[in-house]
C-alpha positions as CSV (number, residue, x, y, z in Angstrom):
1,M,-8.4,120.9,137.0
2,G,-8.2,120.8,133.2
3,A,-4.9,118.9,133.3
4,T,-6.3,116.4,135.8
5,L,-9.3,115.7,133.6
6,W,-6.9,115.3,130.6
7,N,-4.8,112.8,132.6
8,I,-7.8,110.8,133.6
9,R,-9.0,110.6,129.9
10,Q,-5.6,109.7,128.7
11,A,-5.3,106.9,131.3
12,R,-8.7,105.5,130.3
13,M,-7.7,105.6,126.6
14,I,-4.5,103.7,127.3
15,E,-6.4,101.2,129.4
16,L,-9.0,100.7,126.7
17,L,-6.2,100.1,124.1
18,E,-4.4,97.7,126.4
19,N,-7.5,95.7,127.0
20,N,-8.6,95.5,123.4
21,P,-5.7,94.4,121.2
22,L,-7.6,94.5,117.9
23,L,-8.7,98.0,118.6
24,L,-5.1,98.9,119.3
25,L,-4.0,97.3,116.1
26,F,-6.5,99.2,114.0
27,A,-5.9,102.4,115.9
28,I,-2.2,102.0,114.9
29,A,-3.1,101.4,111.3
30,A,-5.6,104.4,111.2
31,L,-3.1,106.7,112.9
32,G,-0.3,105.7,110.5
33,Y,-2.6,106.1,107.5
34,L,-3.5,109.6,108.6
35,L,0.1,110.6,109.4
36,G,1.1,109.2,106.0
37,Q,-1.2,111.6,104.2
38,L,0.6,114.6,105.7
39,R,3.1,116.4,103.5
40,F,6.1,118.2,104.8
41,G,7.9,120.2,102.2
42,G,6.6,118.0,99.4
43,V,7.6,114.8,101.2
44,S,5.3,112.4,103.0
45,L,5.9,109.2,104.9
46,G,3.2,107.3,103.1
47,V,2.6,103.8,104.4
48,S,5.8,103.9,106.4
49,A,3.9,106.1,108.9
50,V,2.0,103.0,109.9
51,L,5.3,101.5,111.1
52,F,6.2,104.7,113.0
53,S,2.9,104.8,114.7
54,A,3.3,101.2,115.7
55,L,6.7,102.1,117.2
56,F,5.1,105.0,119.0
57,L,2.3,102.8,120.5
58,A,4.4,99.8,121.1
59,P,4.3,100.0,124.9
60,S,0.6,99.6,124.9
61,A,0.9,96.6,122.5
62,R,3.4,95.0,124.9
63,A,1.2,95.6,127.9
64,C,-1.7,93.6,126.3
65,G,0.4,90.5,126.1
66,C,-0.9,89.2,122.8
67,P,1.8,87.8,120.6
68,I,-0.6,87.5,117.7
69,I,-0.8,91.3,117.5
70,Q,2.8,91.5,116.4
71,Q,2.3,89.1,113.6
72,L,-1.0,90.5,112.5
73,G,0.4,94.0,112.7
74,L,3.3,93.0,110.4
75,A,0.9,91.4,108.0
76,I,-1.3,94.5,107.9
77,F,1.8,96.7,107.4
78,L,3.0,94.5,104.5
79,Y,-0.5,94.5,103.0
80,L,-0.7,98.3,103.2
81,L,2.7,98.6,101.6
82,G,1.7,96.3,98.7
83,L,-1.6,98.1,98.3
84,S,0.1,101.5,98.1
85,S,2.8,100.5,95.6
86,G,1.5,97.4,93.9
87,R,-0.4,99.0,91.0
88,S,2.5,101.2,89.8
89,F,5.1,98.4,90.5
90,A,3.1,95.8,88.5
91,S,2.5,98.2,85.5
92,L,5.2,98.0,82.9
93,R,4.6,101.5,81.8
94,G,6.3,104.7,83.1
95,P,7.6,104.4,86.6
96,G,6.5,100.7,86.9
97,L,9.0,99.6,84.2
98,R,11.8,101.6,85.9
99,E,10.9,100.0,89.3
100,S,10.7,96.5,87.8
101,L,14.1,96.9,86.1
102,F,15.6,98.3,89.3
103,A,14.2,95.3,91.3
104,G,15.6,92.8,88.7
105,A,19.0,94.5,88.8
106,A,19.0,94.3,92.6
107,V,18.3,90.6,92.5
108,V,21.0,89.9,89.9
109,L,23.5,92.0,91.8
110,A,22.7,90.3,95.1
111,A,23.0,86.9,93.4
112,L,26.5,87.8,92.2
113,V,27.6,89.1,95.6
114,V,26.3,86.0,97.4
115,A,28.0,83.7,94.8
116,L,31.3,85.5,95.3
117,V,31.0,85.4,99.1
118,A,29.9,81.7,99.1
119,V,32.8,80.7,96.8
120,G,35.3,83.0,98.7
121,F,34.5,81.5,102.1
122,G,34.0,78.0,100.8
123,F,30.3,77.8,101.7
124,G,28.2,75.0,100.3
125,P,25.2,75.5,98.0
126,A,22.7,75.3,101.0
127,V,24.4,78.1,102.9
128,G,24.7,80.2,99.7
129,T,21.0,79.7,99.0
130,G,20.2,80.7,102.6
131,L,22.4,83.8,102.3
132,F,20.7,84.8,99.1
133,T,17.1,84.3,100.3
134,G,17.9,85.9,103.7
135,S,19.3,89.0,102.1
136,F,15.9,89.9,100.7
137,T,13.9,89.7,103.9
138,N,13.8,91.2,107.3
139,A,11.7,88.5,108.8
140,A,14.8,86.7,110.1
141,S,16.0,89.9,111.7
142,L,12.6,90.5,113.3
143,A,12.5,86.9,114.6
144,A,16.0,87.2,116.1
145,M,15.2,90.5,117.8
146,R,12.0,89.1,119.3
147,E,13.9,86.1,120.7
148,I,16.5,88.4,122.2
149,H,13.9,90.7,123.6
150,Q,12.1,87.7,125.2
151,G,15.3,86.4,126.6
152,H,15.6,83.3,124.5
153,G,18.5,84.4,122.3
154,P,22.1,85.6,122.7
155,A,22.5,88.9,124.6
């Protein structure tokens, strides 16, 4: 009887989340935040746990049929990521300086690699610029995967 009651409660919770997309979104953020606080052997997932909780609860998000939830969820994830690392990254003392120098070196290295690729393959400035800007974002990859998933892109 206990297992049956648990299954009924679980089904009701899933139905509640599927019928309330904003509740689902904030449940994902809250679950991810709580999981991110846990430490395993001195290591924690931090804000990345929000992304993992979103992947775990993705079937409920798909069932609600709200495309805005995906965009809002990504925006909230990026906000939380910036919130957790923004202060130390913007500070030019201690680890902030090291992180800023590393980010600057990554941009310069990427620019050199893209310039070599563009010249080597005979790409024009527009394609080279697109390669450079696209190499620093995953938004294009996310959009391509969404189109493939929805059946609008190449298989």
